[in-house]
N, C-alpha and C positions, 0 to 999 in steps of 0.2 A: 910360699903361699901363706897369707895371713891367717891367724887363728879364726877370725870371723868368717873369712871365705871358706876355710876348711870346715867349719861347723855347718855352714849352709850346704856345702857340697855333700858332706856326710849325712845330713838330714835327708836330702833328696835321694841319695843312694839307698839309705835305710828304708825309704818308702817305695823302693823299686823303680825309681826314676833314673834314667841315664841323663845326668845333668848337662844341659846346654848352657854353659857359663861362658860369657864373652867378656874379655877385657876391652874396655873402651877408653878413649883418651880422658874423658871427664864426663861424669853423669850425675852431677850434683842437682841438676834440675830435670824435670820430666822431659822438657824439650830437648835438652842435651842428650838424654838417654834415647829418646825417639829418633833423633837425627843420627846417632851413632849406630843403631841397629836397623835403621830404615823402615820404621813402622809409624803408624798413626799415633799421634800424641796420646789419645785415650787408651792405647794398648799398654801404656806404662802404668803399672800398679804402684802408686805412691803409698808408702807406709807413714801415715800421719799419726803421731802419738800425742795424746792429751793426758793430763793428770786429772783423775777423778777427785773432786774437791772433798767428798765425804770419805771415800775409801783410801785416798792417797796413792792409789795404784795407777800404773800406766795403762792406758786403753788404746787399742790399735784400730784405726779406721783406714781400710785399704781402698784407696780412691783412684778413679781413672785420672790419667795425667792432666786433662784439661778441666777437671772439676775441682771445686773448692768445698771444703766441709762447712756446712751451715751450723754454727754453734748451737742454736736453739734446737734444731732437729737432732743433732748428735747428742745433746744433753738429755733430750726426751728418750732417745733410744737407750742410752747408757743408764738412765734412771738416777742420774746425779748431775750436778753442775760440773762443767769441765773448765779446767784452767790450763795454763801453759806447762808442759812437762819440761823440766830443765835437763841439761845434759847428764847430770848425775843420776837422776831417776831413770832416764832412758837407758843409760849404760848398765845400771844395777839390775833392771828388770829384763832387758833384752840381751845385753852383752855387746850391743853395737853402738858405734858413735853416730851422732847426727850426721846425715848426709849419706850414710850407708846402711841404714836400718833395713834389714831384710824382713819379709813377712814370715819366714821360717827360721828355725835354728836358734830360737831364743833360749836364754839361760833359765828363764822361769816362765811358767804359764802366763798367758795374757788374754784378756777378753778382746774379741775382735769382731768387726763388722765389715761387710764388703759392699762397695758401690755396685749396684746392678748393671751399670754401664759396662763394667769389665766383662760381664757375661755375654756381651754381644760379639765378642771376638773369639776366634778359634785358638789364638795364641796371644798371651800377654807376657810382658817383661817386668821384672822386679829387681830391686837392688839385691846383690848377692853378698852383702856384708861389708862392702867397701864402696867409696864414691866412684871407683873405676871399674866395677864389675856388675854385670846384670845377668839374669838367667831367664830362660823362657819356659813356660808351661801353659797348660790350658786352665781356664778359670775354674772349672769344676774340681780339678786337682788342687788348686789353691784353696778352695773352700774346705776340701777334705783334710788337707795338711794343717790348716790353721784353725779349723773349727769356726771360721768366720760366719756370721749370720748375714745374709743379704738384707740390706735395709736402705731406705731412702734417707740419706743424711746430707745430701749436697744441695747447693744453691740452684 
């Protein structure tokens, strides 16, 4: 088991959650993940990371699979202009590689926001630290674990 997957699993267990982690052939896109677990595209919680232009920090936007982050809305919510987060920043702050960024188990704290669309489902799925693993949980638990603030930041 990879270090990233182990970190996600241990985070869930520490929170009192029996992890439902599934290995899928490939889940680099939300559609691939949804097809792999047999759920609606919007039940996939994408971890979209931006770089705060003023703070230099990575910022996490948890977005429903079919939605896109609207840059102007997200910048307004974050209180700073947003730019592209490179692989080095993402790895340094979260401990994950692009394509497998989980919403939990980060190496360092991260400010996070959650797309309200995710709250419309009983179960959502997110990357479990690799491009081949996903895990299930309910949206409220995701908010609790991440400290994400529900906000309208999508197109």
